[in-house]
C-alpha positions as CSV (number, residue, x, y, z in Angstrom):
1,M,-12.2,17.9,-21.1
2,N,-13.8,16.7,-24.3
3,P,-17.6,16.7,-23.8
4,A,-18.2,14.0,-26.6
5,V,-16.3,11.4,-24.4
6,A,-18.8,9.9,-21.8
7,Q,-17.7,10.4,-18.3
8,P,-18.7,8.3,-15.1
9,T,-21.4,9.9,-12.9
10,D,-22.2,7.3,-10.5
11,G,-18.9,6.9,-8.4
12,K,-20.5,7.0,-5.2
13,K,-23.2,4.6,-6.1
14,V,-20.6,2.0,-7.4
15,F,-18.3,2.4,-4.4
16,K,-21.3,1.3,-2.0
17,E,-22.1,-1.7,-4.3
18,L,-18.5,-2.9,-4.7
19,G,-17.2,-2.0,-1.2
20,T,-13.7,-0.9,-1.8
21,C,-12.3,2.1,-3.5
22,S,-9.6,0.1,-5.5
23,R,-12.4,-2.2,-7.0
24,T,-14.6,0.8,-7.8
25,F,-12.0,2.6,-9.9
26,H,-10.7,-0.5,-11.5
27,F,-14.4,-1.2,-12.6
28,L,-15.2,2.3,-13.4
29,L,-12.3,3.0,-16.0
30,N,-12.7,-0.6,-17.4
31,R,-16.4,0.3,-17.9
32,E,-15.3,3.5,-19.8
33,F,-12.8,1.6,-21.9
34,G,-15.5,-0.9,-22.8
35,H,-13.8,-4.2,-21.2
36,N,-14.8,-5.3,-17.7
37,R,-12.9,-7.9,-16.1
38,P,-14.8,-9.0,-13.1
39,G,-12.3,-11.4,-11.6
40,E,-9.4,-9.1,-11.8
41,E,-11.6,-6.3,-10.5
42,R,-12.5,-8.3,-7.3
43,A,-8.8,-9.1,-6.8
44,S,-8.2,-5.4,-6.6
45,D,-10.0,-5.3,-3.2
46,T,-6.6,-6.3,-1.7
47,L,-5.3,-3.1,-2.8
48,A,-7.8,-0.8,-0.8
49,G,-6.4,1.0,2.1
50,G,-3.0,1.5,0.7
51,I,-2.0,-2.0,-0.1
52,L,-3.8,-4.6,2.4
53,R,-4.9,-1.6,4.4
54,E,-1.2,-0.4,5.3
55,G,-2.0,3.2,4.3
56,H,0.3,3.9,1.4
57,Q,-1.2,5.2,-2.1
58,C,-5.0,5.4,-2.3
59,G,-6.8,2.3,-3.5
60,M,-8.6,4.4,-6.1
61,L,-5.1,4.9,-7.8
62,W,-4.1,1.3,-7.9
63,G,-7.5,0.3,-9.3
64,A,-7.2,3.0,-11.9
65,S,-3.8,1.9,-12.8
66,L,-4.8,-1.7,-13.4
67,A,-7.5,-0.5,-15.8
68,I,-5.0,1.8,-17.6
69,G,-2.6,-1.2,-18.1
70,A,-5.4,-3.3,-19.6
71,E,-6.2,-0.6,-22.0
72,A,-2.6,-0.1,-22.8
73,Y,-2.2,-3.7,-23.4
74,R,-5.2,-3.5,-26.0
75,T,-4.1,-0.3,-27.7
76,C,-0.4,-0.4,-27.8
77,K,1.8,-2.2,-30.6
78,D,4.2,-4.0,-28.3
79,R,5.1,-4.6,-24.9
80,D,7.7,-1.9,-24.7
81,Q,5.2,0.6,-25.8
82,A,2.4,-0.6,-23.5
83,I,4.5,-0.6,-20.2
84,R,5.4,2.9,-21.2
85,A,2.0,4.2,-21.7
86,A,0.7,2.3,-18.4
87,V,3.5,4.2,-16.6
88,A,2.9,7.6,-18.1
89,A,-1.0,7.3,-17.9
90,T,-0.7,6.4,-14.3
91,Q,1.5,9.2,-13.7
92,T,-1.3,11.6,-15.3
93,V,-3.8,10.1,-13.1
94,M,-1.9,10.4,-10.0
95,Q,-1.2,14.1,-10.8
96,S,-4.9,14.7,-11.2
97,F,-5.5,12.9,-7.8
98,R,-2.6,14.8,-6.0
99,E,-4.1,18.3,-7.4
100,R,-7.3,17.4,-5.6
101,E,-6.3,15.8,-2.4
102,G,-2.8,17.2,-1.9
103,T,-1.5,13.8,-1.4
104,I,-1.9,10.3,-2.8
105,N,-1.7,8.3,0.5
106,C,-4.6,6.6,2.0
107,R,-3.9,7.5,5.5
108,E,-3.2,11.0,5.0
109,I,-6.7,11.3,3.4
110,T,-8.7,9.1,5.6
111,H,-6.8,9.7,8.8
112,C,-7.5,6.1,9.5
113,N,-5.3,3.0,10.2
114,F,-7.4,0.4,8.6
115,S,-5.5,-2.4,10.3
116,S,-6.7,-1.3,13.7
117,R,-10.1,-1.9,14.7
118,W,-10.4,1.1,16.9
119,S,-9.2,3.5,14.1
120,F,-11.7,1.9,11.8
121,A,-14.5,2.4,14.1
122,K,-13.6,6.1,14.7
123,Y,-13.4,6.4,11.0
124,M,-17.0,5.2,10.7
125,I,-18.3,7.0,13.8
126,T,-16.8,10.4,12.6
127,R,-18.4,9.6,9.1
128,R,-14.9,10.3,7.6
129,Y,-16.0,7.7,5.0
130,R,-18.2,10.5,3.3
131,H,-15.2,12.1,1.9
132,C,-14.0,8.8,0.2
133,F,-17.6,8.6,-1.3
134,T,-17.5,12.3,-2.2
135,L,-14.1,11.8,-3.8
136,A,-15.1,8.8,-5.8
137,Q,-18.2,10.6,-7.1
138,E,-16.5,13.8,-8.0
139,W,-13.0,12.7,-9.1
140,A,-14.1,9.7,-11.3
141,P,-14.6,11.9,-14.4
142,K,-11.2,13.7,-14.0
143,A,-9.4,10.2,-13.4
144,V,-11.0,8.8,-16.7
145,Q,-10.0,12.0,-18.7
146,A,-6.5,11.9,-17.2
147,A,-6.3,8.3,-18.0
148,R,-7.1,9.0,-21.7
149,E,-4.8,11.8,-22.0
150,G,-1.9,9.8,-20.4
151,L,-2.5,7.0,-22.6
152,Q,-2.7,9.4,-25.8
153,A,0.4,11.2,-24.9
154,S,2.9,8.5,-24.3
155,G,4.9,8.1,-27.7
156,Q,8.1,7.1,-26.6
157,A,10.1,4.1,-28.1
158,G,12.7,1.7,-26.8
159,P,13.1,-1.1,-24.5
160,C,11.1,-1.0,-21.3
161,R,10.8,-3.0,-18.2
162,S,8.6,-2.8,-15.0
163,C,9.2,-4.7,-11.8
164,A,5.7,-5.3,-11.2
165,A,4.9,-6.9,-14.6
166,E,7.9,-9.2,-14.1
167,V,6.9,-10.3,-10.6
168,A,3.3,-11.0,-11.9
169,E,4.8,-13.1,-14.9
170,R,7.0,-15.1,-12.5
171,M,3.8,-16.0,-10.7
172,G,1.9,-17.2,-13.6
173,A,0.3,-13.9,-14.9
174,T,-0.8,-13.8,-18.6
175,E,0.8,-11.2,-20.9
176,E,-2.3,-9.1,-20.5
177,Q,-2.2,-9.4,-16.7
178,A,1.5,-8.5,-16.5
179,I,0.9,-5.4,-18.6
180,M,-2.0,-4.5,-16.2
181,V,0.1,-4.2,-13.4
182,S,3.2,-2.6,-15.1
183,G,2.1,0.9,-14.1
184,F,3.0,-0.1,-10.6
185,A,6.6,0.2,-11.4
186,G,8.8,2.3,-9.2
187,G,6.2,2.5,-6.4
188,L,3.2,3.3,-8.7
189,G,4.1,5.5,-11.7
190,L,7.6,5.8,-10.3
191,S,6.4,7.9,-7.2
192,G,8.6,6.0,-5.0
193,G,5.7,5.0,-2.8
194,G,4.5,1.6,-1.5
195,C,6.3,-1.1,-3.6
196,G,4.7,-1.9,-6.9
197,A,6.1,-5.4,-7.2
198,L,4.7,-6.1,-3.7
199,A,1.2,-4.7,-5.0
200,A,1.6,-6.9,-8.1
201,A,2.2,-10.0,-5.9
202,V,-0.6,-9.4,-3.5
203,W,-3.0,-8.9,-6.5
204,M,-1.8,-12.2,-8.2
205,Q,-2.2,-14.1,-4.9
206,A,-5.8,-12.5,-4.6
207,L,-6.6,-13.4,-8.3
208,K,-5.7,-17.0,-7.6
209,W,-7.4,-17.2,-4.2
210,S,-10.7,-15.5,-5.1
211,R,-11.1,-17.9,-8.3
212,E,-10.7,-20.9,-5.9
213,E,-13.0,-19.3,-3.3
214,D,-15.4,-17.6,-5.4
215,R,-15.6,-14.6,-3.0
216,S,-13.7,-11.4,-2.2
217,P,-10.1,-11.9,-1.4
218,Y,-10.1,-8.7,0.9
219,D,-8.8,-10.9,3.8
220,N,-7.3,-13.7,2.1
221,P,-4.4,-15.4,3.9
222,D,-2.3,-15.8,0.9
223,S,-1.8,-12.2,0.3
224,Q,-1.2,-11.6,4.0
225,R,1.7,-14.2,3.9
226,T,3.0,-12.5,0.9
227,L,3.1,-9.2,2.6
228,E,4.6,-10.7,5.7
229,T,7.3,-12.3,3.8
230,F,8.1,-9.1,1.9
231,L,8.4,-7.2,5.3
232,Q,10.8,-9.7,6.6
233,A,12.9,-9.5,3.5
234,T,13.0,-5.7,3.5
235,H,13.4,-5.3,7.6
236,G,10.0,-3.7,7.6
237,K,10.3,-1.3,4.6
238,M,7.6,-0.8,2.1
239,T,8.3,2.1,-0.1
240,C,10.3,1.8,-3.1
241,R,12.4,4.7,-2.5
242,E,13.6,3.1,0.8
243,I,14.1,-0.3,-0.4
244,S,15.9,0.6,-3.8
245,G,17.5,3.7,-2.5
246,K,16.4,5.5,-5.6
247,R,13.8,7.9,-7.0
248,F,13.3,7.0,-10.6
249,Q,12.7,10.1,-12.6
250,T,12.1,8.1,-15.9
251,V,10.8,4.6,-16.8
252,D,14.2,4.4,-18.6
253,A,16.2,4.7,-15.3
254,H,13.7,2.2,-13.8
255,T,14.6,-0.2,-16.7
256,R,18.5,0.4,-16.3
257,F,17.9,-0.4,-12.8
258,L,16.4,-3.6,-13.4
259,D,19.0,-4.3,-16.2
260,Q,21.5,-4.1,-13.3
261,D,19.6,-6.8,-11.3
262,G,18.1,-3.9,-8.9
263,C,15.7,-5.7,-6.5
264,D,16.1,-9.0,-8.3
265,A,16.5,-10.8,-4.9
266,L,13.2,-9.1,-3.5
267,M,11.5,-9.9,-6.7
268,K,12.3,-13.6,-6.4
269,V,11.1,-13.4,-2.5
270,L,7.8,-12.1,-3.9
271,E,7.8,-14.8,-6.6
272,M,7.9,-17.6,-4.1
273,G,5.1,-15.8,-2.1
């Protein structure tokens, strides 16, 4: 770790103030990169608990990936390079997280089904939440360092696509917002987990809703309807590897899959919300 680079030391405090793990890490990494985006950060509340409390990848990872995508947009020379950088840096951050926790999934870390009031009550009564606060405090510096290293290491070239970025664009995202979610590709950093295109659509719905309502979109009905429509289209499947039938080893493999209209029908469903 480069001692000359400032690292966050207030992860627990920020978590308590902002309320969700996803927003916390979106904010922390944005701050370290020097470009906070309050509206986009607030919209990331919906990714807490593993995408609308469904228990998939930890919200800290979704939030971190959004900040990574924003930095890739600012620092890369073109769209293809930015998508590659966002995916690569997201993978680096996920590896750091997995080395600490042994998993990337919310439910395996918290032992909580956040969609169940009883399970959430148990999570609070047993004070399991303290583990999440400690994780935010202790892992935040490593997350920043991993993000910086991942962004610097991605030097590949060539055409590149992200399912998440393209869904976001279909829903009216700016170029910057599309690149922000591009690291969600292939189930977040090509991990095959909870669908990245779904996460992008949920975030876009939350961004629009929170601007109109001027409050946290954590329980907003638009994102929930998007999830319900998605589950109907996939017959209850939520992970990329189940839906696509593939585990993408490289961003080029993911790009080829999209070039062959892979998941195009599902992306159209998400676009319509």
